[in-house]
C-alpha positions as CSV (number, residue, x, y, z in Angstrom):
1,M,-19.7,-17.6,12.4
2,P,-18.0,-16.1,9.3
3,D,-18.8,-17.4,5.9
4,E,-16.0,-19.0,4.0
5,H,-14.9,-17.1,0.9
6,K,-14.7,-19.3,-2.2
7,S,-10.9,-18.8,-2.3
8,G,-10.6,-20.2,1.3
9,A,-10.3,-16.8,3.1
10,S,-12.5,-16.3,6.1
11,R,-15.2,-13.6,5.4
12,P,-16.0,-11.6,8.5
13,A,-19.3,-9.8,9.1
14,D,-19.3,-6.4,7.4
15,P,-20.2,-3.4,9.7
16,R,-21.1,-1.5,6.5
17,D,-24.1,-3.7,6.0
18,A,-25.8,-1.7,8.7
19,W,-23.8,1.5,8.2
20,A,-26.8,3.9,8.4
21,Q,-27.7,2.5,11.8
22,L,-24.2,2.8,13.3
23,S,-23.3,5.7,15.6
24,Q,-20.5,8.1,14.6
25,S,-18.1,6.4,17.1
26,E,-18.9,2.9,15.6
27,R,-18.3,4.2,12.1
28,D,-15.0,5.7,13.2
29,A,-14.0,2.4,14.9
30,A,-14.6,0.4,11.7
31,Y,-11.5,2.1,10.2
32,D,-9.5,2.9,13.3
33,N,-6.4,0.6,13.1
34,N,-4.5,2.3,15.9
35,T,-7.2,1.6,18.5
36,A,-7.8,-1.9,17.1
37,V,-4.2,-2.9,17.7
38,A,-3.4,-2.4,21.4
39,N,0.4,-2.3,21.0
40,S,0.3,-0.1,17.9
41,P,2.3,2.7,19.6
42,E,5.2,0.3,20.3
43,L,5.1,-1.2,16.8
44,I,5.1,2.3,15.3
45,A,8.0,3.5,17.5
46,E,10.1,0.4,16.6
47,R,9.4,0.9,12.9
48,N,10.4,4.6,13.1
49,A,13.6,3.9,15.0
50,T,14.6,1.0,12.7
51,S,13.9,3.1,9.6
52,A,16.1,5.9,10.9
53,R,19.0,3.5,11.3
54,A,18.4,1.9,7.9
55,R,18.2,5.2,6.1
56,A,21.5,6.3,7.7
57,T,23.4,3.1,6.9
58,L,22.0,1.4,3.7
59,R,23.5,2.1,0.3
60,S,21.2,4.8,-1.0
61,V,20.5,8.0,-3.0
62,L,18.1,10.1,-0.9
63,D,15.8,13.0,-1.4
64,L,15.6,13.0,-5.2
65,P,12.9,15.5,-6.2
66,Y,10.3,14.4,-8.7
67,G,7.9,17.3,-8.4
68,P,7.6,20.8,-6.9
69,R,6.1,20.1,-3.5
70,K,8.2,19.4,-0.4
71,N,7.1,15.8,-0.1
72,N,7.7,15.2,-3.8
73,K,11.0,13.3,-3.2
74,I,12.1,9.7,-3.7
75,D,14.6,7.6,-1.8
76,L,16.4,5.0,-3.9
77,Y,18.2,2.0,-2.5
78,P,20.0,0.5,-5.6
79,A,21.1,-3.1,-5.8
80,A,24.5,-4.1,-7.0
81,D,23.0,-5.2,-10.3
82,P,21.3,-2.2,-12.0
83,D,19.0,-4.6,-13.9
84,A,17.7,-6.3,-10.7
85,P,14.0,-5.9,-10.0
86,C,12.9,-2.8,-8.1
87,L,10.2,-2.8,-5.5
88,V,8.5,0.6,-5.2
89,F,7.0,1.0,-1.7
90,L,4.2,3.5,-1.0
91,H,3.6,4.2,2.6
92,G,0.3,4.3,4.5
93,G,-1.3,6.7,7.0
94,Y,-4.8,7.2,5.5
95,W,-3.3,9.7,3.0
96,Q,-2.8,12.2,5.8
97,K,0.2,11.2,7.9
98,N,3.6,9.4,7.8
99,S,6.4,9.9,5.3
100,R,8.8,7.9,3.2
101,E,11.6,8.3,5.8
102,L,9.6,6.2,8.3
103,F,9.6,3.1,6.0
104,A,13.3,2.7,5.1
105,M,13.2,-0.5,7.3
106,M,11.3,-2.2,4.4
107,V,14.4,-2.2,2.2
108,E,16.3,-5.1,3.8
109,G,13.8,-7.8,3.0
110,V,14.1,-7.6,-0.8
111,A,17.6,-6.3,-0.7
112,A,18.7,-9.6,0.7
113,H,17.6,-11.1,-2.6
114,G,19.5,-8.6,-4.7
115,W,16.6,-6.2,-5.4
116,S,16.6,-2.4,-5.4
117,M,13.9,-0.4,-3.6
118,A,12.4,3.0,-4.3
119,I,10.3,4.8,-1.7
120,P,8.5,7.9,-3.0
121,G,6.9,10.5,-0.7
122,Y,3.7,12.3,-1.5
123,S,1.8,15.3,-0.2
124,L,-0.8,14.7,2.5
125,A,-4.4,15.8,3.1
126,P,-5.7,18.3,3.9
127,E,-2.8,20.2,2.2
128,V,-3.9,18.5,-1.1
129,S,-6.8,16.4,-2.2
130,L,-6.7,12.6,-2.8
131,T,-6.9,13.3,-6.5
132,E,-3.7,15.2,-6.3
133,I,-2.0,12.5,-4.2
134,V,-2.8,9.9,-6.9
135,D,-1.5,12.3,-9.5
136,E,1.7,12.7,-7.5
137,V,2.3,9.0,-7.3
138,R,1.9,8.7,-11.1
139,Q,4.3,11.6,-11.4
140,A,6.8,9.7,-9.2
141,L,6.5,6.7,-11.4
142,D,7.1,8.9,-14.5
143,W,10.2,10.2,-12.8
144,L,11.4,6.7,-12.0
145,A,10.9,5.6,-15.6
146,A,13.0,8.5,-16.9
147,H,15.7,8.9,-14.2
148,A,16.1,5.9,-12.0
149,P,18.5,4.2,-14.5
150,D,20.8,7.2,-14.0
151,H,21.1,6.1,-10.3
152,G,21.6,2.4,-10.9
153,V,17.9,1.2,-10.9
154,A,17.0,0.0,-14.3
155,G,15.2,-3.4,-13.7
156,P,11.5,-4.3,-13.8
157,V,9.3,-2.4,-11.4
158,I,6.9,-4.0,-8.9
159,T,4.8,-1.6,-6.9
160,S,3.9,-2.4,-3.3
161,G,2.1,-0.4,-0.7
162,W,0.5,-0.7,2.7
163,S,-2.8,0.7,3.9
164,A,-3.4,4.0,2.0
165,G,-0.3,2.9,0.0
166,G,-2.2,-0.3,-0.9
167,H,-4.9,1.9,-2.4
168,L,-2.3,3.8,-4.4
169,V,-0.9,0.6,-5.8
170,A,-4.3,-0.3,-7.2
171,M,-4.8,3.2,-8.5
172,T,-1.5,3.2,-10.5
173,L,-1.4,-0.4,-11.6
174,D,-2.1,0.8,-15.2
175,H,1.1,2.9,-15.3
176,P,3.4,1.7,-18.1
177,L,6.4,1.3,-15.8
178,V,4.5,-1.1,-13.5
179,A,4.9,-4.8,-14.2
180,A,2.7,-6.0,-11.3
181,G,1.5,-4.8,-7.9
182,L,1.3,-6.0,-4.3
183,S,-1.4,-4.2,-2.2
184,I,-1.1,-4.8,1.6
185,S,-4.1,-4.0,3.8
186,G,-5.5,-1.6,1.3
187,V,-8.7,0.5,1.3
188,F,-10.6,0.0,-2.0
189,D,-14.0,1.6,-1.5
190,L,-13.8,5.2,-0.3
191,A,-17.5,5.9,0.2
192,P,-17.8,4.8,3.8
193,L,-14.7,6.9,4.7
194,R,-16.8,10.0,4.1
195,D,-18.9,9.1,7.1
196,T,-15.9,8.8,9.5
197,G,-13.5,11.3,11.1
198,L,-11.0,10.5,8.4
199,N,-13.0,12.7,6.0
200,T,-12.2,15.9,8.1
201,A,-8.8,16.0,6.2
202,L,-9.8,14.1,3.1
203,Q,-13.0,16.0,2.2
204,L,-13.9,13.4,-0.4
205,T,-16.1,14.5,-3.2
206,D,-18.7,12.4,-5.1
207,A,-16.5,12.4,-8.1
208,E,-13.5,11.1,-6.1
209,I,-15.5,8.3,-4.5
210,E,-16.4,7.1,-8.0
211,T,-13.1,7.7,-9.7
212,L,-10.6,6.8,-6.9
213,S,-12.3,3.7,-5.5
214,P,-10.7,0.6,-7.1
215,L,-13.8,-1.4,-6.4
216,R,-15.8,1.1,-8.6
217,L,-13.4,1.2,-11.5
218,P,-12.8,-1.0,-14.6
219,V,-10.5,-3.9,-13.8
220,I,-6.9,-3.5,-14.9
221,D,-5.6,-6.6,-16.6
222,K,-2.2,-6.7,-14.8
223,R,-1.3,-9.0,-11.9
224,L,-2.3,-7.6,-8.5
225,D,-1.8,-9.7,-5.4
226,L,-3.9,-8.6,-2.4
227,A,-2.6,-9.3,1.1
228,Y,-4.0,-8.6,4.5
229,G,-3.6,-9.8,8.1
230,D,-6.3,-12.2,9.3
231,D,-6.4,-10.1,12.5
232,E,-7.2,-6.9,10.7
233,L,-10.4,-4.9,10.9
234,P,-13.3,-6.5,8.9
235,T,-13.6,-3.4,6.6
236,L,-10.0,-3.9,5.3
237,V,-10.2,-7.6,5.1
238,L,-13.4,-7.4,3.1
239,D,-12.1,-4.7,0.7
240,S,-9.3,-7.0,-0.3
241,I,-11.6,-10.0,-0.6
242,N,-14.1,-8.0,-2.6
243,L,-11.5,-6.5,-5.0
244,H,-10.0,-10.0,-5.5
245,E,-13.5,-11.4,-6.4
246,R,-14.2,-8.5,-8.8
247,R,-10.9,-8.9,-10.5
248,S,-11.2,-12.7,-10.7
249,A,-14.6,-12.4,-12.2
250,A,-13.1,-10.3,-14.9
251,G,-10.3,-12.8,-15.5
252,A,-7.5,-10.5,-14.1
253,P,-4.5,-12.3,-12.6
254,G,-3.6,-12.1,-8.9
255,L,-3.6,-13.9,-5.6
256,L,-5.5,-13.3,-2.4
257,L,-3.0,-13.6,0.5
258,P,-4.5,-13.7,4.0
259,I,-1.5,-13.7,6.3
260,A,-2.2,-15.7,9.5
261,G,-1.5,-14.2,12.9
262,H,-1.0,-10.6,11.7
263,N,-2.8,-7.3,12.3
264,H,-2.6,-4.1,10.4
265,F,0.8,-3.1,11.8
266,S,2.5,-6.5,12.4
267,I,2.0,-7.5,8.8
268,L,4.8,-5.3,7.7
269,A,7.2,-7.7,9.3
270,E,6.5,-10.1,6.4
271,L,8.0,-7.5,4.0
272,R,10.9,-6.6,6.3
273,R,12.3,-10.1,6.7
274,P,14.2,-11.8,3.8
275,D,12.1,-14.9,4.5
276,G,8.8,-13.1,5.0
277,A,5.6,-14.1,3.2
278,L,5.3,-10.7,1.5
279,V,8.9,-10.8,0.3
280,R,8.1,-14.2,-1.3
281,A,5.0,-12.7,-2.8
282,A,7.0,-9.8,-4.3
283,R,9.5,-12.2,-5.8
284,G,6.8,-14.3,-7.2
285,L,5.4,-11.2,-9.0
286,A,8.8,-10.6,-10.6
287,S,9.0,-14.1,-12.0
288,A,5.3,-14.4,-13.1
C-alpha cells in the first residue's frame, strides 16, 4: 500500500530506491511513458492532428525567430486585449523529440478566458546539450520580454510546460519576465536518467545533473504549482511530490495538483478544455 503524502497525495513505491539492483530494461521502463500508456499512439496522433488544425485557423503570429538555430522560433496567439495574461507553453519529449507546432491545440483552453499564448520551440538532443536547451528557453523569454508587446502580447506571463517542458518551467522560474509557473508531469532529478536509454541522446554530465536538476538547486521564491496525473509512472509522480516538499520546507509558494484519472498523455486535456483543471490552475496563478 502506498504511503499518504502529508499534502494528501498518494505516494507510490519508488523504483529508484533499489536502482542499482534493477536491470537495464527495468530502469528504462521506469521513465517510458509511451509504453506505460497503452493508447499513447492514438492520443499522440489526435494531438498532432488537432494542433495542425488549430495552428492553421487560430489568430496567430507564427515562426518568429528568437535565436539563430532552426528551432529557435516562437508562435504567438494574441488575445484581443494586449494586456491580458499570456501563458507560455513549453513542450515535452524528453528534450529530444516533438516541436512547438504539435502543441497548438493547447491554445484554446486559456484563449476561451481571454488569454494570449506563446509556444516557443527549442533545439533537441543530441544536436545540442541540455545546458544549451535551458539557455535557449531563457533566450526565448528574453525575446518575449523585448518583442512580444510589438505583436499584441504585453500582459503578465505565466510559464507552463509538460514533461520535459515541466522541467524547463522549473529551470526558468527565476527569469524576470515570469510571474509564476505551472509544471505538468515534470522531471526534476536528472541523475537516474543517465542510467536509462534516454541518455544516449542527452549525454548528461555530472555538472548538468547538479546544475539542471531542480531537486538539487536552491529554491526559487516564486509560485510554482506542480501537477501530475495520478496514473503516471511513479518516478514522475514522486519528482513532483518531492519538489513540492522541498519548496514547502523552504517556504516557497505553490500547490501540488494530483489530477485524478489521468496518465502522462491524457492530462493535457485539462489544459486544452476551457473548464479543465489545469486551465483553472493557470488562471489561479495569474490572480495570486
